[in-house]
C-alpha positions in Angstrom: -18.2 4.2 9.4 -16.3 5.2 11.3 -14.0 2.2 12.7 -13.2 -1.1 10.8 -14.7 -3.7 13.2 -14.7 -7.0 12.1 -18.2 -8.7 11.5 -19.7 -12.0 10.7 -21.9 -12.3 7.7 -25.8 -14.1 8.7 -28.0 -15.4 6.9 -31.8 -16.5 7.5 -34.4 -15.3 10.1 -32.2 -13.6 12.4 -30.8 -11.7 9.8 -32.3 -8.7 10.5 -32.3 -8.7 14.6 -28.3 -9.6 14.5 -27.9 -6.8 12.0 -29.4 -4.7 14.8 -27.6 -6.0 17.4 -24.0 -5.8 15.6 -24.9 -2.3 15.1 -25.3 -1.5 19.1 -22.1 -3.3 19.2 -20.6 -0.9 16.8 -22.0 2.4 18.3 -20.3 0.7 21.8 -17.6 0.0 20.5 -16.9 3.8 18.6 -18.6 5.6 21.8 -15.9 3.8 23.6 -13.0 5.4 21.2 -14.3 8.6 22.0 -14.1 8.4 25.5 -10.6 6.4 25.8 -8.6 7.7 23.0 -10.2 11.4 23.4 -6.7 12.9 24.4 -5.3 11.6 21.1 -8.3 12.6 19.2 -7.5 16.1 20.6 -3.9 16.1 19.7 -4.7 15.2 15.8 -7.1 18.4 15.8 -4.4 20.6 17.2 -1.6 19.6 15.1 -3.6 20.3 12.5 -1.7 22.6 9.5 -4.7 25.1 9.6 -4.6 28.6 7.6 -7.2 30.0 9.8 -9.8 28.8 12.2 -12.7 26.7 10.0 -16.2 27.7 10.1 -17.5 25.4 7.8 -16.8 21.4 8.8 -17.7 18.2 7.3 -17.1 15.0 9.5 -17.2 12.2 6.7 -18.4 8.8 8.1 -18.8 10.3 11.5 -19.8 7.2 13.5 -21.6 8.1 17.0 -19.7 11.6 17.0 -15.7 11.2 18.0 -14.0 13.8 15.7 -17.7 15.9 15.5 -17.4 16.5 19.0 -13.6 16.9 19.2 -14.2 19.7 16.0 -16.6 21.0 18.3 -14.1 21.5 21.2 -11.1 22.9 19.3 -13.1 25.0 16.6 -15.8 27.0 19.0 -17.0 29.1 16.3 -17.6 26.2 13.6 -20.5 24.4 12.5 -20.1 20.5 11.7 -21.9 18.4 9.0 -22.0 14.9 10.0 -21.9 12.3 7.6 -23.1 8.5 8.0 -24.8 5.9 6.4 -26.1 4.8 9.8 -29.0 6.6 10.5 -28.9 4.7 14.3 -25.3 6.2 14.6 -26.8 10.0 13.4 -29.6 9.3 15.6 -27.1 8.7 18.8 -24.7 11.5 17.6 -28.0 13.8 17.8 -28.8 13.0 21.3 -25.4 13.8 22.5 -25.5 16.9 20.3 -28.3 17.6 22.2 -26.6 16.9 25.7 -24.4 19.1 25.3 -26.1 22.2 23.7 -24.1 21.9 20.5 -27.6 20.8 18.8 -27.5 24.4 16.6 -23.9 23.3 15.7 -24.5 20.0 14.1 -26.0 18.9 11.1 -26.9 14.9 10.6 -26.8 13.8 6.9 -27.4 10.6 6.1 -25.6 9.4 3.0 -23.8 6.6 0.9 -20.5 8.0 0.3 -19.6 5.0 -2.7 -22.5 6.7 -4.3 -21.8 8.6 -7.5 -23.9 11.3 -6.5 -23.3 13.0 -3.1 -25.7 15.3 -1.0 -25.0 18.7 -1.1 -22.8 19.1 1.7 -22.1 22.9 1.1 -18.3 24.3 0.7 -16.2 23.5 4.1 -12.7 25.2 4.8 -12.3 21.4 6.5 -13.4 17.6 5.8 -12.2 15.0 8.3 -12.3 11.8 7.9 -11.4 8.9 10.6 -11.6 5.5 10.0 -13.7 5.5 6.9 -11.9 6.2 4.3 -10.7 2.6 4.1 -14.2 1.1 3.7 -14.4 3.2 0.0 -15.6 0.7 -2.6 -14.5 3.9 -4.5 -11.9 5.8 -2.9 -10.7 7.3 -5.8 -14.2 8.5 -6.4 -14.7 9.9 -3.1 -11.6 11.7 -2.7 -12.4 13.4 -5.9 -15.7 14.7 -4.4 -14.1 15.3 -1.7 -11.9 18.3 -4.0 -14.5 19.4 -5.3 -16.1 20.2 -2.7 -13.8 21.5 -0.3 -13.5 25.4 -0.7 -9.9 26.7 -2.2 -7.3 26.4 0.1 -9.6 23.9 2.6 -7.7 21.2 4.2 -8.6 17.2 4.1 -8.0 15.3 7.1 -7.3 11.6 6.5 -7.3 9.9 9.8 -6.4 6.1 9.8 -5.9 3.4 12.8 -3.2 0.5 12.1 -5.8 -1.9 13.0 -7.8 -2.7 15.7 -6.0 -1.6 19.1 -4.3 -4.7 21.1 -5.1 -4.9 24.8 -3.5 -8.0 26.1 0.5 -8.3 27.1 2.4 -11.0 24.4 2.6 -13.4 27.5 -1.4 -13.5 27.7 -3.2 -15.9 28.2 -0.9 -17.5 30.4 -2.0 -21.1 28.4 -2.5 -19.4 25.2 0.4 -16.9 25.1 0.2 -14.5 22.0 -3.6 -15.2 21.3 -4.1 -11.9 20.5 -1.8 -11.4 17.8 -3.3 -14.7 16.5 -6.8 -13.4 16.8 -5.7 -10.1 14.6 -3.7 -12.5 11.9 -6.9 -14.6 11.4 -9.0 -11.1 11.1 -6.5 -9.6 8.8 -6.8 -12.7 6.5 -10.5 -12.4 6.2 -10.2 -8.3 6.0 -8.2 -8.5 2.6 -11.1 -9.6 0.5 -13.7 -7.5 2.5 -12.3 -4.3 3.0 -8.9 -4.1 0.8 -8.3 -0.4 1.9 -7.5 -1.1 5.1 -4.0 0.0 5.7 -3.5 1.7 2.2 -1.1 4.7 1.8 -3.3 7.4 1.2 -0.6 10.1 0.0 -0.4 8.7 -4.0 -4.2 8.5 -3.6 -5.0 12.0 -2.4 -2.1 13.5 -5.3 -3.7 11.4 -7.8 -7.4 13.0 -6.6 -5.9 16.8 -7.2 -4.8 17.3 -3.7 -1.4 18.5 -2.1 -0.3 16.7 1.0 1.4 19.4 3.4 1.9 17.0 6.3 2.0 13.4 7.2 2.4 12.2 11.1 1.8 8.7 12.8 1.0 9.0 16.4 1.8 6.3 18.6 -1.5 5.1 21.3 -0.4 3.8 24.3 -2.7 4.3 27.6 -2.2 2.2 30.5 -5.4 0.0 31.5 -5.4 1.7 34.8 -5.9 5.1 33.4 -9.7 4.6 31.9 -12.3 2.4 33.5 -13.7 2.3 30.1 -10.7 0.7 28.6 -11.7 -3.5 29.9 -15.4 -2.8 28.3 -13.2 -1.2 25.4 -11.5 -4.7 24.9 -14.4 -6.9 25.7 -16.5 -5.4 23.4 -13.7 -5.2 20.7 -12.4 -8.8 21.1 -16.1 -10.5 20.8 -16.7 -8.7 17.6 -12.9 -9.9 16.4 -14.0 -13.3 17.2 -16.8 -13.2 14.6 -14.3 -13.1 11.7 -11.2 -14.7 13.3 -13.1 -18.0 14.2 -12.3 -19.5 11.0 -9.0 -19.2 11.2 -8.1 -20.3 14.9 -7.3 -23.7 16.1 -9.8 -25.1 19.0 -7.2 -24.3 22.1 -7.0 -20.3 20.8 -11.2 -20.4 20.7 -11.4 -21.8 23.7 -8.8 -19.4 25.3 -10.4 -16.9 23.9 -13.9 -17.7 24.6 -12.4 -17.8 28.4 -11.7 -14.3 28.4 -14.9 -13.0 26.5 -17.0 -14.9 29.5 -17.9 -12.3 31.9 -18.6 -14.5 34.2 -15.2 -16.7 34.5 -12.3 -15.8 37.0 -10.2 -15.4 33.4 -12.6 -12.8 31.7 -10.5 -9.8 30.4 -13.0 -7.4 32.3 -10.9 -9.3 35.6 -7.5 -8.6 34.4 -5.1 -6.1 35.6 -2.8 -5.8 33.0 -4.4 -4.1 29.9 -3.4 -1.5 28.0 -4.7 0.1 24.5 -1.7 0.0 22.2 -2.6 1.1 18.1 -0.7 3.7 15.8 -2.9 6.7 13.8 -1.5 8.2 11.0 -2.8 11.3 9.4 -2.7 12.9 6.0 -3.2 16.6 5.3 -4.0 17.3 2.1 -5.3 20.7 0.3 -7.1 21.7 -2.4 -4.8 24.3 -4.6 
């Protein structure tokens, strides 16, 4: 649940296999998030207005562990309970923890955070939720659960991306300039009905759940493509998933141009471009339980 990525509903005999393939694709995007945006995640963990270093942390909607491992690095005495609905994501996170020699500092819990009853996640000093709260069908109930779970004086950090990153310059591709923005506009229309809390202002909802919002910060992300070899792959996998949600809202010429970008064997493939960059924003709300 770490990131909202567009998807296409699937039906029929291939549904299970397709779901498994989608889960693998999403796991790859989450791993690429962690690699490409590592510096920005670290800057957020360093910014948090903590009164002391937390010892007990819960990562809600942990995905494959971008936040979990950033928090372990930032707070070397802490233990993290990583919570997600996906068994595959949690298994991947376990393997990473083992490879880092940090398995004794990580507990994984598979849980549906939209369920009325949550598992026992202890009484953490810090709860972290990165790009996961907007997935909640009942965010008010989830926020109250977090409030009641936190230790008195504990901090809740809600981190949200302003949509999926952009990668191409506005003038690209040369035959269909502005294609990426049109893809995102079509995806936004799809998400309006499927993920209604995407892009929400969490401040009022946090206050209504009993928190005191102590700080809010928006961080601009702009990473040139030559800074990381992973950016081309990040763009490719991200736009492949966006295509499924955007297809119904795009004209045939835009779809043809998009498919050329996604064709890894084509000279027009996005992997062959030297003008890519990662552009987005992250907003962080830091809310305390009194």
